[in-house]
C-alpha positions as CSV (number, residue, x, y, z in Angstrom):
1,X,109.9,34.8,14.8
2,X,106.7,35.5,16.8
3,X,107.9,32.3,18.9
4,X,110.5,29.8,19.1
5,X,110.5,27.0,16.5
6,X,108.3,24.1,17.8
7,X,111.1,21.9,16.9
8,X,114.4,21.5,15.0
9,X,113.4,18.1,13.3
10,X,111.7,18.2,10.1
11,X,109.8,15.1,10.9
12,X,108.2,16.9,13.7
13,X,107.2,20.0,12.1
14,X,103.4,20.8,11.7
15,X,103.4,24.7,11.7
16,X,103.9,27.3,9.0
17,X,106.5,29.5,11.1
18,X,108.7,26.4,11.7
19,X,108.4,25.2,8.4
20,X,109.3,28.4,6.9
21,X,112.4,28.4,9.1
22,X,113.3,24.8,8.6
23,X,113.3,25.0,4.8
24,X,116.5,26.8,4.8
25,X,118.3,24.0,6.7
26,X,116.7,20.8,5.1
27,X,115.4,19.9,1.8
28,X,113.3,17.3,0.1
29,X,113.3,15.6,-3.5
30,X,111.2,18.3,-5.0
31,X,110.0,21.9,-4.1
32,X,107.8,24.6,-5.5
33,X,109.2,27.4,-7.8
34,X,108.2,31.3,-7.8
35,X,105.6,30.2,-10.4
36,X,104.2,27.7,-7.9
37,X,105.1,24.6,-9.9
38,X,106.8,21.5,-8.6
39,X,110.5,21.7,-9.6
40,X,113.7,19.5,-8.7
41,X,115.4,20.0,-5.4
42,X,117.5,16.9,-4.4
43,X,116.1,15.0,-7.2
44,X,117.4,16.5,-10.4
45,X,114.9,14.7,-12.3
46,X,112.4,11.8,-12.4
47,X,110.2,9.5,-14.6
48,X,106.9,7.8,-13.9
49,X,106.1,4.0,-14.5
50,X,103.6,1.5,-13.5
51,X,100.7,3.6,-14.8
52,X,101.5,6.7,-12.6
53,X,102.1,4.8,-9.4
54,X,106.0,4.6,-9.6
55,X,108.3,7.5,-9.4
56,X,111.9,6.9,-10.3
57,X,113.8,9.7,-8.7
58,X,117.5,10.7,-10.0
59,X,119.4,12.6,-7.2
60,X,121.8,15.4,-7.8
61,X,125.4,14.1,-8.3
62,X,126.7,17.1,-6.1
63,X,124.3,17.2,-3.2
64,X,125.8,17.2,0.1
65,X,124.9,17.2,3.7
66,X,126.3,20.0,5.8
67,X,128.9,17.7,7.2
68,X,130.4,17.3,3.8
69,X,129.0,13.8,2.9
70,X,127.4,13.2,-0.4
71,X,123.6,12.5,-0.4
72,X,122.6,9.0,-1.4
73,X,119.2,7.0,-2.2
74,X,119.8,5.3,1.0
75,X,119.4,8.6,3.0
76,X,116.2,9.3,1.2
77,X,115.0,5.7,2.2
78,X,116.2,6.1,5.7
79,X,114.7,9.6,6.3
80,X,111.2,8.5,5.2
81,X,111.4,5.3,7.1
82,X,112.6,7.0,10.3
83,X,109.7,9.6,10.0
84,X,107.4,6.6,9.7
85,X,108.5,4.7,12.7
86,X,105.9,4.5,15.3
87,X,108.6,4.9,18.1
88,X,109.6,8.2,16.5
89,X,106.1,9.5,16.6
90,X,105.9,12.0,13.8
91,X,102.6,13.9,13.9
92,X,102.6,14.5,10.1
93,X,103.9,11.4,8.5
94,X,100.7,9.5,8.5
95,X,99.0,12.4,6.5
96,X,101.9,13.1,4.0
97,X,103.6,9.7,3.5
98,X,100.7,7.3,3.7
99,X,100.1,6.9,0.1
100,X,103.5,4.9,-0.3
101,X,103.0,1.3,-0.5
102,X,104.1,-0.5,2.7
103,X,103.7,2.8,4.7
104,X,101.0,1.6,6.8
105,X,103.0,-1.6,7.9
106,X,106.0,0.4,9.0
107,X,103.6,3.1,10.8
108,X,101.8,0.4,12.5
109,X,105.2,-1.3,13.8
110,X,104.6,-4.4,11.5
111,X,107.5,-3.8,9.4
112,X,111.0,-2.4,9.6
113,X,111.1,-1.1,6.1
114,X,108.6,0.7,3.7
115,X,108.2,-1.8,0.8
116,X,107.4,1.1,-1.7
117,X,110.8,2.6,-1.2
118,X,113.5,0.8,-3.3
119,X,117.1,1.9,-3.7
120,X,118.1,1.3,-7.2
121,X,121.6,2.5,-7.0
122,X,123.4,5.2,-4.8
123,X,121.6,8.0,-6.9
124,X,118.4,6.4,-7.8
125,X,115.4,5.6,-5.6
126,X,111.9,4.3,-6.6
127,X,108.8,5.3,-4.8
128,X,105.7,3.4,-5.4
129,X,102.3,4.7,-4.2
130,X,98.9,2.8,-3.9
131,X,97.0,4.7,-6.7
132,X,97.8,7.3,-9.3
133,X,97.4,10.6,-7.4
134,X,97.8,13.9,-9.0
135,X,99.0,15.7,-6.0
136,X,101.6,13.1,-4.8
137,X,104.7,15.1,-5.5
138,X,103.3,18.2,-3.6
139,X,103.1,15.9,-0.5
140,X,106.7,15.4,-0.8
141,X,107.6,19.0,-0.5
142,X,106.3,18.8,3.4
143,X,109.1,18.7,5.9
144,X,108.4,15.0,7.0
145,X,109.8,14.2,3.5
146,X,112.9,16.0,4.0
147,X,116.3,14.3,4.0
148,X,118.5,14.0,7.4
149,X,121.6,12.7,8.0
150,X,121.5,9.3,9.6
151,X,124.8,9.7,11.4
152,X,123.1,12.5,13.7
153,X,119.3,11.8,13.3
154,X,118.5,8.7,15.3
155,X,115.0,7.5,16.4
156,X,114.4,10.5,18.6
157,X,113.5,14.1,18.0
158,X,116.4,16.4,16.9
159,X,116.8,19.1,19.5
160,X,120.5,20.0,19.7
161,X,122.3,22.1,17.1
162,X,125.1,19.4,16.5
163,X,122.3,17.1,15.3
164,X,120.9,19.5,12.8
165,X,122.7,18.3,9.6
166,X,120.6,18.8,6.6
167,X,121.4,19.7,2.9
168,X,119.9,23.2,2.6
169,X,121.5,26.6,1.8
170,X,122.0,27.4,5.4
171,X,123.6,25.6,8.4
172,X,122.4,26.0,11.9
173,X,125.1,28.1,13.6
174,X,123.6,29.1,16.9
175,X,120.3,28.8,18.8
176,X,119.3,30.2,22.0
177,X,115.6,29.1,22.8
178,X,113.2,31.9,23.2
179,X,116.0,34.3,22.1
180,X,117.5,33.9,18.6
181,X,118.5,31.5,15.9
182,X,121.4,32.2,13.6
183,X,122.0,30.4,10.2
184,X,125.2,30.5,8.2
185,X,125.6,30.0,4.5
186,X,126.6,26.5,3.4
187,X,129.5,26.9,1.1
188,X,129.2,23.7,-0.7
189,X,125.4,24.0,-1.5
190,X,124.8,22.5,-4.8
191,X,123.3,25.7,-6.3
192,X,126.2,27.8,-4.8
193,X,126.4,29.5,-1.4
194,X,123.8,32.1,-0.6
195,X,124.9,35.5,-0.9
196,X,124.2,36.9,2.6
197,X,126.8,36.1,5.5
198,X,124.3,35.4,8.2
199,X,120.5,34.8,8.4
200,X,119.3,35.8,11.9
201,X,115.8,35.0,13.2
202,X,115.3,36.9,16.6
203,X,112.5,35.6,18.6
204,X,110.1,38.6,19.6
205,X,106.7,37.5,21.0
206,X,105.1,41.1,21.3
207,X,103.9,42.6,17.8
208,X,104.5,46.1,18.9
209,X,108.2,45.3,19.9
210,X,108.7,43.6,16.4
211,X,107.2,46.8,14.8
212,X,109.4,49.2,16.8
213,X,112.5,47.1,16.0
214,X,111.8,47.2,12.3
215,X,111.3,51.1,12.7
216,X,114.8,51.2,14.3
217,X,116.4,49.3,11.5
218,X,117.1,46.3,13.7
219,X,114.9,44.0,11.4
220,X,114.9,43.9,7.6
221,X,112.0,41.8,7.2
222,X,108.8,41.6,9.3
223,X,105.5,39.9,8.7
224,X,102.9,42.3,10.1
225,X,100.0,41.4,12.6
226,X,96.6,42.7,11.0
227,X,95.9,45.5,13.7
228,X,99.3,47.2,12.8
229,X,98.3,47.6,9.0
230,X,96.3,50.8,9.3
231,X,99.2,52.5,11.0
232,X,101.5,51.3,8.6
233,X,99.5,52.4,5.6
234,X,99.3,55.8,6.9
235,X,103.1,56.0,7.3
236,X,104.4,57.0,3.8
237,X,108.0,55.6,4.5
238,X,106.6,52.3,5.9
239,X,103.8,52.0,3.2
240,X,106.5,52.2,0.5
241,X,108.1,49.2,2.1
242,X,105.0,47.1,2.5
243,X,104.5,44.1,0.3
244,X,101.3,42.0,-0.1
245,X,101.8,38.1,-0.3
246,X,98.7,36.2,-1.2
247,X,98.6,32.8,0.6
248,X,96.2,29.9,0.0
249,X,95.0,29.7,3.7
250,X,91.9,29.6,5.7
251,X,91.3,30.7,9.2
252,X,88.5,28.9,10.7
253,X,86.7,28.1,13.9
254,X,86.9,24.3,14.8
255,X,84.0,22.5,16.8
256,X,85.2,19.2,18.5
257,X,82.2,16.9,18.5
258,X,84.2,14.2,20.6
259,X,84.9,16.7,23.5
260,X,81.7,18.8,23.4
261,X,78.6,16.8,22.7
262,X,76.4,19.5,21.6
263,X,78.6,20.0,18.5
264,X,77.4,16.6,17.4
265,X,74.1,18.1,16.5
266,X,74.2,19.9,13.1
267,X,71.7,22.5,14.3
268,X,74.0,23.7,17.2
269,X,77.0,23.9,14.6
270,X,74.9,26.1,12.1
271,X,73.4,28.1,15.0
272,X,77.0,29.1,16.1
273,X,78.1,29.7,12.6
274,X,75.2,31.9,11.7
275,X,75.5,33.8,14.9
276,X,79.1,34.9,14.0
277,X,79.3,38.2,11.8
278,X,82.4,36.6,9.7
279,X,82.0,39.3,7.2
280,X,82.6,41.9,9.9
281,X,85.6,40.3,11.5
282,X,87.3,39.6,8.4
283,X,86.8,43.1,6.8
284,X,86.5,45.4,9.6
285,X,88.7,43.8,12.3
286,X,91.2,41.5,10.5
287,X,91.3,43.4,7.1
288,X,91.3,40.1,4.9
289,X,88.7,38.7,2.5
290,X,85.8,36.8,4.3
291,X,86.1,33.1,3.7
292,X,82.5,31.7,2.5
293,X,83.9,28.4,1.5
294,X,86.8,26.0,2.4
295,X,88.8,26.3,-0.8
296,X,90.9,29.7,-1.1
297,X,92.0,31.4,-4.0
298,X,95.1,30.0,-5.6
299,X,93.8,26.4,-5.3
300,X,91.8,24.7,-8.2
301,X,88.2,24.8,-7.5
302,X,88.0,28.0,-5.5
303,X,84.7,29.9,-6.0
304,X,84.6,33.6,-5.3
305,X,80.9,33.6,-5.7
306,X,80.0,30.6,-3.4
307,X,77.0,31.3,-1.3
308,X,78.4,30.2,2.2
309,X,76.9,30.0,5.5
310,X,74.8,33.3,6.3
311,X,75.0,35.5,8.9
312,X,71.5,35.2,10.3
313,X,71.0,35.5,14.0
314,X,67.5,35.1,14.0
315,X,67.6,31.7,12.4
316,X,70.6,30.7,14.6
317,X,68.4,31.3,17.6
318,X,65.7,29.1,16.2
319,X,68.2,26.4,15.4
320,X,69.7,26.4,18.8
321,X,66.2,26.2,20.4
322,X,65.2,23.3,18.2
323,X,68.3,21.7,19.5
324,X,67.0,22.0,23.0
325,X,69.2,25.1,24.1
326,X,66.9,28.2,24.0
327,X,69.0,31.0,24.6
328,X,71.9,28.9,25.2
329,X,70.4,27.5,28.5
330,X,71.6,23.9,29.1
331,X,74.8,24.1,27.1
332,X,77.8,22.7,29.1
333,X,80.7,25.2,29.9
334,X,82.6,26.0,26.6
335,X,86.1,27.5,26.1
336,X,87.6,28.7,22.9
337,X,91.4,28.4,22.7
338,X,93.7,30.5,20.6
339,X,97.4,30.8,19.9
340,X,99.3,33.0,22.5
341,X,101.2,35.9,21.3
342,X,99.3,36.3,18.1
343,X,96.9,39.3,18.1
344,X,95.0,38.1,14.9
345,X,94.2,34.9,16.7
346,X,93.1,36.6,19.8
347,X,90.9,39.2,17.7
348,X,89.0,36.1,16.0
349,X,88.5,34.4,19.2
350,X,87.4,37.6,21.2
351,X,85.1,38.5,18.3
352,X,83.4,35.1,18.1
353,X,82.9,35.1,21.8
354,X,81.2,38.5,21.6
355,X,78.9,37.6,18.9
356,X,77.8,34.1,20.4
357,X,77.0,36.2,23.7
358,X,75.0,39.0,21.7
359,X,73.2,36.8,19.2
360,X,72.7,33.7,21.1
361,X,73.1,34.3,24.6
362,X,75.8,31.6,24.9
363,X,78.7,32.3,27.3
364,X,82.1,31.3,26.0
365,X,85.3,31.5,28.0
366,X,88.8,32.3,26.2
367,X,92.1,30.8,26.7
368,X,95.4,31.5,25.2
369,X,97.9,28.7,24.9
370,X,101.6,28.6,24.0
371,X,102.0,27.3,20.4
372,X,103.8,24.0,20.8
373,X,101.5,23.2,23.7
374,X,98.5,24.2,21.6
375,X,99.4,21.9,18.8
376,X,100.2,19.1,21.0
377,X,96.5,19.4,22.8
378,X,95.0,19.8,19.4
379,X,96.6,16.6,18.1
380,X,95.3,15.0,21.1
381,X,91.7,16.2,20.5
382,X,91.8,18.1,23.9
383,X,90.4,21.4,22.6
384,X,86.7,21.9,22.5
385,X,86.5,25.1,20.4
386,X,89.5,26.5,18.4
387,X,90.4,29.4,16.3
388,X,93.0,28.0,13.7
389,X,94.2,28.2,10.4
390,X,95.3,25.8,7.6
391,X,98.0,26.8,5.0
392,X,98.4,24.9,1.8
393,X,101.1,22.4,1.9
394,X,100.7,21.6,-1.8
395,X,98.5,23.3,-4.2
396,X,95.6,20.9,-4.7
397,X,92.1,21.0,-3.5
398,X,92.4,17.5,-1.9
399,X,94.7,19.4,0.6
400,X,91.7,21.4,1.8
401,X,88.9,18.9,1.5
402,X,89.9,15.1,1.7
403,X,93.1,15.9,3.7
404,X,91.2,17.9,6.4
405,X,87.6,16.6,6.7
406,X,87.1,13.1,5.3
407,X,86.1,10.7,8.2
408,X,89.7,9.1,8.7
409,X,91.9,12.0,7.8
410,X,94.5,12.4,10.4
411,X,94.0,16.2,10.4
412,X,90.3,15.7,11.2
413,X,90.4,16.4,14.8
414,X,86.8,17.6,14.9
415,X,85.0,14.3,14.9
416,X,83.1,15.2,11.7
417,X,81.8,12.4,9.5
418,X,79.8,12.2,6.5
419,X,79.8,9.2,4.2
420,X,78.8,11.2,1.3
421,X,81.6,13.6,1.6
422,X,83.9,10.6,2.0
423,X,82.7,9.0,-1.2
424,X,83.1,12.2,-3.3
425,X,86.6,12.7,-2.1
426,X,87.6,9.0,-2.5
427,X,86.7,9.3,-6.3
428,X,88.0,12.7,-6.6
429,X,91.5,12.0,-5.1
430,X,92.3,9.6,-7.9
431,X,90.2,11.1,-10.8
432,X,92.6,12.2,-13.8
433,X,90.1,14.4,-15.4
434,X,90.6,17.9,-13.8
435,X,87.2,19.2,-14.7
436,X,85.6,16.2,-13.0
437,X,87.8,16.3,-10.1
438,X,87.1,19.9,-9.4
439,X,83.4,19.2,-9.7
440,X,83.6,16.5,-7.0
441,X,85.6,18.5,-4.5
442,X,83.0,21.3,-4.9
443,X,80.2,19.2,-4.2
444,X,81.9,17.9,-1.1
445,X,82.6,21.5,-0.2
446,X,79.1,22.3,-0.4
447,X,78.1,19.2,1.9
448,X,80.7,20.7,4.4
449,X,79.1,24.0,4.6
450,X,75.6,22.5,4.8
451,X,76.9,20.4,7.8
452,X,78.8,23.2,9.2
453,X,81.6,20.8,9.7
454,X,83.8,24.0,10.5
455,X,83.2,27.7,10.4
456,X,85.3,29.3,7.9
457,X,86.2,32.9,8.9
458,X,88.7,34.4,6.4
459,X,91.3,33.5,3.8
460,X,95.1,34.4,3.9
461,X,97.3,37.3,2.8
462,X,100.7,38.1,4.5
463,X,101.6,41.8,4.7
464,X,105.3,41.9,5.0
465,X,107.6,44.9,5.5
466,X,111.1,44.8,3.5
467,X,113.9,47.1,3.9
468,X,115.0,48.8,0.8
469,X,118.6,47.5,0.9
470,X,117.1,43.6,0.8
471,X,117.4,42.7,-2.8
472,X,116.5,39.3,-4.3
473,X,113.7,38.4,-2.1
474,X,111.4,35.6,-3.5
475,X,108.1,34.7,-2.8
476,X,105.4,32.3,-3.9
477,X,102.0,31.1,-2.8
478,X,103.8,29.4,0.3
479,X,105.3,32.8,1.5
480,X,108.9,33.8,1.6
481,X,111.0,31.4,-0.2
482,X,114.5,30.1,0.9
483,X,117.1,33.0,0.9
484,X,119.5,31.8,-1.7
485,X,119.2,35.0,-3.8
486,X,118.9,37.5,-1.1
487,X,121.5,40.3,-0.8
488,X,121.8,43.3,1.5
489,X,122.8,46.4,-0.5
490,X,124.9,49.1,1.3
491,X,122.6,51.6,3.0
């Protein structure tokens, strides 16, 4: 891992790296297959009632927690209500569980239970949502919907190894913060115990050290940083071990209108966007496809031919002058923050700063921030200007448009608001016709680009080194899947 996990509690997870780890320890009712389809996980089957608003979920008879106890519908109800408790303070429940009837009352501290969660019997739970939503099951694949054991998961964040009692294929065996995390196979896993004897996640913050350890056969799998790709591709042995995994993800530059007043002016936002040579950053520096829109490949509604925001320094200078800041004069001090220990993030931030100075005369400071601290500051809307990414949580355009940039979206920490975008998204979110939904999201995307709500930079693709002895590794659009089928062959 690049950094220590930000948490050991699925109800607190909000980053991709920790989510990738935590999925081996905890599970939800449903998950995504290798073919990127929703499939049963703790729920072996489900039916829909009430015009598509009620899901009747039947749990697996043989699903157990790591302590040997059977998983029940009461555990599902407890877990979702725990994560919806305002005292617990989940940073994600408000986004992923809010469609459930009665969630708002629980989240606001007005109710002790979520009325839309009904235990029918020990192995059956009914979940009722406010409106039929085509993407709802996808939301249940996010960690805040994972099931925890109530005997160890109380109303505070899980931080100790003894409290990590999930249903996943691995159990947490050892954790030395900032050093290493080890997982052991769960012998009573309902799909059968994993084939490997131990899963080790060392914490190695330096990219060059990670690559050296892989070269020295101290690591079996490694996700590359972009600047290491040319060297790896020029090495015949390493190139043969390189695997590309497409990810529906967007890397972008966020502009906080609430903390930096000039960003409230669309002319300033567009000037910044037009002054940054995003094609060069994406292609020549990061080696990934430029993001001209907000919906990435792999998500319905992606348009490879979308026009996007042009790189046009001359127009950018004119716009900035029209806004009252000719040559950047009069702009308050500005700092761009990026994730510490991730060279890709640093490259995006530094390239942005260089282009803004060169093309607009705007001085911007840079600041690296430790990952959990970064997320907490972002959640509190305390960052002016950021280089960030968004990886799909479920495969629907709603997750990249409505979920992120409507006025009341929890994840909208930019202060952006456009009533037309809100209206289009509100209708698209519940529209059953696929073509009509797609058209409305694309109209909203066009408005977001016209407003320069954020500055799209590039789309995602993981480049992973995998040793030849690793067999049975599975991937999908969410990256590396849980390691239930992995084997290590003798060298």
